[in-house]
C-alpha positions in Angstrom: -1.9 -27.9 -14.6 -2.3 -28.9 -18.3 -0.9 -25.5 -19.2 2.1 -26.0 -17.0 2.8 -29.4 -18.5 2.6 -28.0 -22.0 5.1 -25.2 -21.1 7.4 -27.5 -19.2 7.6 -29.7 -22.3 8.7 -26.9 -24.6 11.1 -25.1 -22.3 14.5 -25.9 -20.8 13.8 -24.1 -17.6 16.8 -21.8 -18.1 15.1 -18.7 -19.4 14.9 -19.6 -23.1 13.3 -16.3 -23.9 16.8 -14.8 -23.7 17.7 -16.6 -26.9 15.3 -14.4 -29.0 16.8 -12.0 -31.5 17.3 -8.5 -30.1 14.6 -6.0 -31.0 16.9 -4.3 -33.5 16.7 -7.5 -35.5 12.9 -7.7 -35.2 11.4 -4.8 -37.1 11.3 -1.0 -36.6 10.3 0.7 -33.4 7.4 2.6 -35.1 6.2 -0.1 -37.6 4.4 -3.4 -37.1 1.2 -5.3 -36.5 0.8 -6.3 -32.8 -1.5 -8.7 -31.2 -1.9 -8.1 -27.5 -3.5 -10.5 -25.0 -4.7 -9.1 -21.7 -7.1 -10.0 -18.9 -9.0 -6.7 -18.6 -12.1 -6.1 -20.7 -11.4 -3.8 -23.7 -14.1 -1.3 -22.6 -12.5 -1.0 -19.2 -9.4 0.9 -20.5 -7.3 -1.2 -22.9 -9.2 -0.2 -26.0 -8.9 3.5 -25.3 -5.2 3.0 -24.6 -4.7 1.1 -27.8 -6.5 3.8 -29.8 -4.4 6.5 -28.3 -1.3 4.5 -29.0 -2.2 4.0 -32.7 -3.0 7.7 -33.0 0.5 8.5 -31.8 2.2 5.7 -33.8 0.2 5.3 -37.0 2.7 2.9 -38.4 1.8 0.3 -35.7 -1.5 -1.5 -35.8 -2.6 -3.1 -32.5 -5.3 -5.7 -31.9 -6.2 -6.2 -28.3 -7.6 -9.7 -27.4 -9.2 -10.2 -24.0 -8.7 -13.5 -22.2 -10.3 -14.3 -18.8 -7.6 -14.7 -16.2 -9.0 -18.0 -14.7 -7.9 -21.5 -15.1 -9.4 -22.0 -18.5 -8.2 -18.6 -19.8 -4.6 -19.2 -18.5 -4.5 -22.5 -20.3 -5.8 -20.9 -23.4 -3.0 -18.3 -23.4 -0.3 -20.9 -22.5 -1.4 -23.1 -25.4 -1.6 -20.2 -27.9 1.9 -19.1 -26.9 3.3 -22.5 -27.4 1.5 -23.1 -30.6 1.3 -21.0 -33.8 -1.1 -18.3 -32.7 0.4 -14.9 -33.4 0.9 -13.1 -30.1 3.4 -10.3 -29.6 2.6 -8.9 -26.2 0.8 -10.6 -23.3 0.0 -10.0 -19.7 0.8 -12.5 -16.9 -1.1 -11.9 -13.6 1.0 -13.4 -10.8 4.5 -14.7 -10.2 3.6 -18.3 -11.0 2.6 -17.4 -14.6 5.5 -15.0 -15.1 8.0 -17.6 -14.0 6.5 -20.5 -15.9 6.2 -18.6 -19.2 9.7 -17.1 -18.8 11.4 -20.3 -18.0 9.7 -22.1 -20.9 11.3 -19.7 -23.3 8.1 -17.9 -24.3 9.0 -14.4 -23.1 11.8 -12.1 -24.3 14.6 -11.1 -22.0 14.0 -7.4 -21.3 17.0 -6.7 -19.0 19.1 -4.7 -21.4 16.2 -2.7 -22.9 15.1 -1.8 -19.4 18.5 -0.5 -18.4 18.2 2.1 -21.2 14.7 3.3 -20.4 13.9 6.0 -17.9 10.8 4.3 -16.4 11.8 0.7 -16.8 15.4 1.0 -15.4 14.0 0.9 -11.9 13.2 -2.8 -12.4 16.8 -3.7 -13.1 18.5 -1.8 -10.3 20.9 -3.5 -7.9 18.1 -4.0 -5.3 15.2 -5.8 -7.1 11.8 -4.3 -6.8 9.9 -6.8 -9.0 10.1 -10.4 -10.1 13.3 -11.5 -11.7 13.6 -15.0 -13.2 17.1 -16.5 -13.0 18.4 -13.0 -12.4 16.9 -11.6 -15.6 13.9 -9.3 -16.3 11.3 -11.0 -18.5 8.3 -8.9 -17.5 7.5 -5.2 -16.7 5.0 -4.7 -13.9 2.3 -2.2 -15.0 0.6 -1.8 -11.6 1.5 -0.9 -8.1 -0.7 -3.3 -6.1 -0.2 -3.3 -2.3 -2.6 -5.4 -0.4 -4.8 -3.7 2.2 -8.1 -4.3 4.0 -11.4 -3.1 2.5 -14.0 -2.5 5.1 -17.7 -1.7 5.3 -17.4 1.7 7.1 -21.2 2.1 7.8 -21.3 -1.3 9.6 -18.0 -0.5 11.4 -19.4 2.8 12.7 -22.9 1.4 13.6 -21.4 -1.4 15.6 -18.8 0.9 17.3 -15.9 -1.2 16.1 -12.5 0.6 16.4 -9.9 -0.4 13.8 -6.6 1.4 14.2 -4.1 1.8 11.4 -1.3 0.0 13.3 -3.2 -3.3 13.9 -2.1 -7.0 13.9 -3.4 -10.3 12.7 -4.9 -10.9 16.1 -6.7 -7.6 15.9 -8.0 -8.6 12.5 -9.4 -11.9 13.9 -11.0 -9.9 16.8 -12.6 -7.4 14.4 -14.0 -10.3 12.2 -15.6 -11.8 15.3 -17.1 -8.4 16.1 -18.6 -8.1 12.6 -20.0 -11.6 12.9 -21.6 -10.6 16.2 -23.0 -7.5 14.6 -25.1 -9.7 12.3 -23.0 -10.5 9.2 -23.0 -14.0 7.9 -19.3 -14.1 8.4 -17.1 -11.3 9.6 -14.3 -11.4 6.9 -13.5 -13.2 3.6 -9.9 -14.1 4.0 -7.0 -14.5 6.5 -3.8 -12.5 6.6 -0.8 -14.3 5.2 1.5 -14.5 8.2 4.6 -15.9 6.5 4.4 -13.6 3.5 4.0 -10.6 5.8 6.6 -11.7 8.3 9.3 -13.0 6.0 8.9 -11.1 2.7 8.7 -12.2 -0.9 10.9 -15.2 -0.6 9.0 -16.6 2.3 8.6 -20.0 0.6 12.4 -20.6 0.8 15.1 -20.7 3.4 18.1 -18.5 2.8 19.9 -19.5 -0.4 16.8 -21.0 -2.0 18.0 -24.6 -1.8 15.3 -25.7 0.8 11.7 -24.8 1.4 10.6 -23.0 4.5 7.4 -24.8 5.5 8.8 -25.7 8.8 8.8 -22.0 9.8 6.3 -21.4 12.7 4.5 -18.7 10.8 3.0 -21.2 8.3 1.6 -23.2 11.3 0.3 -20.0 12.9 -1.6 -19.0 9.8 -3.2 -22.5 9.4 -4.2 -22.5 13.1 -5.7 -19.1 12.8 -7.6 -20.1 9.6 -9.2 -23.1 11.2 -10.0 -21.1 14.3 -11.7 -18.4 12.2 -13.7 -21.1 10.3 -14.8 -22.6 13.6 -16.0 -19.3 15.2 -17.7 -18.1 12.0 -15.3 -15.3 11.3 -14.7 -16.6 7.7 -16.3 -19.0 5.3 -15.5 -22.7 5.6 -13.6 -24.2 2.7 -16.7 -26.4 2.0 -18.8 -23.3 1.4 -16.2 -21.6 -0.7 -16.1 -24.7 -2.9 -19.8 -25.4 -3.0 -20.8 -21.8 -3.9 -17.8 -21.1 -6.2 -16.9 -18.0 -4.1 -13.3 -17.8 -5.2 -12.8 -15.0 -7.7 -16.2 -13.4 -6.8 -15.5 -12.2 -3.2 -16.6 -8.7 -4.2 -20.2 -9.9 -4.7 -20.4 -11.1 -1.1 -18.8 -7.9 0.3 -21.1 -5.6 -1.6 -24.3 -7.6 -0.9 -23.5 -7.5 2.9 -22.6 -11.1 3.5 -19.3 -10.1 5.1 -17.8 -6.8 6.2 -14.1 -6.8 5.3 -11.6 -8.5 3.0 -7.9 -8.3 2.1 -7.7 -7.0 -1.4 -6.2 -4.1 -3.4 -7.2 -1.3 -5.8 -9.0 -3.7 -8.0 -11.8 -3.8 -5.4 -12.5 -0.1 -6.1 -13.6 -0.9 -9.6 -16.5 -3.1 -8.3 -17.4 -0.8 -5.4 -18.1 2.2 -7.7 -20.1 0.1 -10.2 -23.5 0.7 -8.6 -25.3 -0.7 -11.6 -23.9 -4.2 -11.3 -23.2 -4.0 -7.5 -25.9 -1.9 -5.9 -25.2 -1.0 -2.3 -25.7 1.9 0.0 -22.7 1.8 2.4 -19.4 3.7 2.4 -16.1 1.8 2.2 -13.0 2.5 4.2 -9.5 1.1 4.2 -6.8 -0.1 6.6 -3.2 -1.2 6.1 -2.3 -4.9 5.9 -2.1 -6.2 9.5 1.3 -6.8 11.1 2.2 -10.2 12.5 3.5 -8.8 15.7 2.8 -5.3 17.0 5.6 -2.8 16.6 7.8 -5.1 14.5 8.8 -4.4 10.9 7.0 -6.5 8.3 6.2 -6.7 4.6 3.1 -6.0 2.4 2.4 -9.2 0.5 1.2 -7.2 -2.5 3.4 -6.7 -5.5 4.1 -4.6 -8.5 2.0 -6.7 -10.9 -0.1 -7.1 -14.0 3.2 -8.0 -15.7 3.5 -7.3 -19.4 5.7 -9.6 -21.5 6.9 -9.6 -25.1 6.7 -12.9 -26.9 10.1 -14.4 -27.8 8.5 -15.4 -31.1 7.2 -11.9 -32.1 8.4 -10.6 -35.4 7.8 -7.0 -34.2 9.7 -6.9 -30.9 10.9 -3.3 -31.4 7.3 -2.1 -32.0 6.2 -4.3 -29.1 8.7 -2.6 -26.8 7.4 0.8 -28.0 3.9 -0.3 -27.0 5.0 -1.6 -23.6 6.7 1.7 -22.8 3.5 3.6 -23.8 1.3 1.3 -21.5 3.5 1.8 -18.5 4.0 5.5 -19.1 1.9 8.1 -20.8 -1.0 5.6 -21.5 -1.3 4.4 -17.9 -4.1 6.8 -17.0 -6.4 4.9 -19.3 -6.3 1.9 -17.0 -7.0 3.8 -13.7 -10.8 3.6 -13.9 -10.4 -0.2 -13.9 -8.5 0.0 -10.6 -5.0 -0.1 -12.0 -2.4 2.3 -10.6 1.0 2.3 -12.3 4.3 2.5 -10.4 4.9 5.9 -12.0 1.4 7.1 -10.9 2.1 5.9 -7.4 5.3 7.9 -7.2 3.6 11.0 -8.4 -0.1 11.0 -7.6 -2.3 13.6 -9.3 -5.9 14.7 -9.1 -6.4 12.9 -12.4 -5.4 9.7 -10.7 -8.0 10.1 -7.9 -10.7 11.1 -10.4 -10.1 8.1 -12.6 -9.8 5.7 -9.7 -12.8 6.7 -7.6 -15.1 8.3 -10.2 -17.7 11.1 -9.6 -19.2 9.6 -6.4 -15.9 9.4 -4.6 -16.9 11.0 -1.3 -20.2 9.1 -1.1 -18.8 5.7 -1.7 -15.2 5.9 -0.3 -13.3 7.1 2.7 -10.7 8.7 0.5 -8.6 10.0 3.4 -8.3 6.5 4.8 -7.2 5.3 1.3 -4.5 7.9 1.2 -3.2 6.9 4.6 -3.3 3.2 3.6 -2.2 3.1 0.0 0.6 5.7 0.0 2.1 4.7 3.4 5.8 3.9 2.9 5.6 1.1 5.5 5.3 -1.8 5.2 7.2 -2.0 2.0 6.1 -4.3 -0.9 7.6 -7.7 -0.9 9.8 -8.8 -3.8 10.4 -12.3 -5.0 14.0 -12.9 -5.9 14.0 -16.8 -5.7 11.9 -18.7 -8.2 13.3 -22.2 -8.1 10.5 -24.7 -8.7 8.1 -21.8 -7.8 5.2 -23.1 -9.9 5.4 -26.6 -8.4 5.8 -25.3 -4.8 2.8 -23.0 -5.2 0.6 -25.8 -6.4 1.8 -28.1 -3.6 1.0 -25.4 -1.0 -2.5 -24.6 -2.5 -3.5 -28.2 -2.7 -2.4 -29.3 0.8 -3.7 -26.1 2.5 -7.1 -26.9 0.9 -7.0 -30.4 2.3 -6.2 -29.0 5.8 -9.1 -26.6 5.6 -11.4 -29.5 4.5 -10.2 -31.3 7.6 -9.1 -34.3 5.6 -5.5 -33.7 6.7 -4.0 -32.5 10.0 -1.8 -29.4 10.1 1.1 -31.5 11.3 0.8 -34.0 8.4 0.0 -31.3 5.9 3.1 -29.2 6.7 5.3 -32.2 6.7 4.1 -33.2 3.2 4.5 -29.6 2.0 8.0 -29.6 3.2 9.0 -32.9 1.8 7.4 -32.4 -1.6 8.7 -28.8 -2.0 12.2 -29.9 -1.1 12.0 -32.6 -3.7 10.8 -30.1 -6.3 13.7 -27.7 -5.5 16.3 -30.5 -5.6 14.9 -31.7 -9.0 15.0 -28.1 -10.4 18.6 -27.6 -9.2 19.9 -31.0 -10.4 
């Protein structure tokens, strides 16, 4: 929240990054000294990518700085961007961070550059496929990250649990109960996001974006299902999540056998194949994100993410754009071992992609066939966020009040009413 306040103070909320000088005025495309901040450890791919880039472009020196993408790390990057710390390229992990930094004027408008690039032009086509801020492109997604369900296959087979590929949120709850009955501490880690799956990327807003959507019945349904799953032991209670600091470390509990399934994405594969830090002897399988209603179209709440942005203050914006294009294109394979699949790799999967993603123990550790059927399925399509009015504020309101409801300090009725009122006020203030 401190980071958000800092950024709000320095930005006009109108996409100030677009006021930066065009790259042609900011150095040569093949010369410069870049400082790049990202959330992935250097040894997990970024340093190899940087070394390969500098070998191809010897006139551009690149220093990669790792920041931890948690509350403290996000604040550190926000403060550095606002202050005098030299940063040319940085990664924002999630729509909230992309929108906040873009509207504060800290990111360069990439719209026109993207129109002229073969890979990037897909992000500025008439039908948006990634986050736009006030109709402009301030970030390039470097990963294709659909959400899906990661499952302990050995436990599923041993208990005789059947999980179809065309399942629903009710099926998910039933399966979590069956895993709980089979001896797990809890059956699953998290609950499907009914509104996001049923309504798409702009699920927080009514049509037009001038009013929040928290009176939609899918928000109530998800909260009711969440409390029911806490009560029957299908998922952790909020008290336990807070007491043990489980948030952000769900993979530990999956791989030590505390629960049997979780909603996640390809990042989970990085932990599953790391037997040194996460020893386990079971095979993992996958299923698509559950539908809200059987047979009806829905959305995958996942996104094209790990957004890379160029600082509006960079003195080497042309060189930075050269680096961004390398990361999203020919350098993308360096990131695959860390669980990152680029949009280009998704469109044209190769054996190299599978080798990098799953490693040498692929067949032992993973149901690769189930992954193919899950990850590369054209339906449901990824959701896209096209409305970002007061997005940061609304997201915080939602997170805080949902936490209070799970802690049983606030009823669902009162919580949803407060969400609606506070979110509508935030939207009105942003539009005034």
